[in-house]
N, C-alpha and C positions, 0 to 999 in steps of 0.2 A: 776237521772237527770244529763244531761250533761251540760257543761258550756254555750252552746248556748241557752238552755231553760232558764237558770238563768238570762242571760243577757236580754233576751226578756221580762221576767217577771219584772225585775228591770226597764227597759225602759218604759214599760206600766204603772207601778206604778208611775214613775217619771212624766209621762205625765198627769196621773190622779190627781196628786198633783199640778202640775204647771198650769193646765187649769183654775181652779177656782181662783187662785191667779192673773193670767193675766186678767181674766174677771173683777175681782174686781177693779184692777188698772184702766182698761179702763173705766169702769162705773164711777169711782170716778173722773177721769179727765173730762169726759163729763158733770157730775153734776156740777163740779166747773166752767166749761165754761158757762153752762146754768145759774148758779147763778150770775156770773159776768155780763152776758148779761141782765138779769132781773133787776139787781141793776142799770144798766146804762141807762135804757129806760127813755126817756123824751118825753113830748108832742112836736109834730112837726117833729119827726124822722120818716123815712120811714122803714117799716119792711116787712118781708116775713114770713108767718106762715108755720107750718109743712104741712098744707094742700095745700099750694101754693098760698094763697091769699096775694096780694100785696096791701099795703095801708099806709096811714099817720096816726100816732097816734094823736087823738084829745082829749082823756081823759084817765086817769088812776085812777081807783077807788078801794078802799079797801072795800070789802063786807063781808058778814057773812061767805061765803065759800072760801075766799081768794081774791087775787088781780085780777082785770079784766081790760082789755084794750079795748077801743073803737077805731076802725080804720075806716078811710074814704077811700072808694075804688071808682074806676071809674074816668074817666076824664070828660066826658061831663055830665053824669048822676051820681050824687053823691049818694052813698049808705053807710050806717053805719053798722058795724058789731061789736058786743061786744063778746070778747073771753077771755078765761083764759090767764093770762100772761104767763103761762107755754107753751102755744101753739105757742109762737113767736119763730121762728127758727133762724132768723138772721136780723141784721141791713143792710140797703142798702141805696143807694142814689137815687135821682130822676133825674138822668142825662141820659135820654134815647139816644140811638144811632139812628140817622136819616139817612135813605138811599135814594138816588135819584132813578130815573127810571132804570138806568143802574146797580144798585146794589152797587154803590160806596158809602162809608160813607161820609156824609156831615158834615164838621167841622163847627159848629155854636156855638154861646154862649148859655147859659142856657135859656135866655129869648127868643131867636130866636127858640130854640128847642121846648119850651113850646107853642109858637105861631104856629109852624108847626104841632104839634100834635093836638092842639085844633081846629084850623081852617086851613086846608090845602089850600094853595093858588090855586085859580082857574085861569087857563090860558085862556085868551080870544084869539080867533082866529081872526086875522085881514084878512079882505077880500082884495084880490088884487085890486089895483086901475084900473078902467076901463079907457081906452084911451078916450080922449075928441073927440066928433064927430065934423067933419069939414063941 
């Protein structure tokens, strides 16, 4: 064996040893982040699940198989979904961005944004005034 083969074998062995260590550290950090998130959940907060469902927490229950969260989804038609607390991906806020017809973001208060989303304003077209007959 020459020196090049020995260096190659040592490098491969080093990678084989380091890979599981790095994966363990990454998984440990992710698990700590998830546990911190689960501990901080409260009724009334807005969350996004791993499957992409967005909603407001309305109930947190401890059941036989673990903790479960009931979230309210939808704006006009309310739906309720009960999921495992571990399915919650992240906390978010309910401050949607509102855009006008030209694509520019409309700066509005939270109340105005909620009103825009629930009931968009209907524009009424005014008919031009007809000249008076003489």
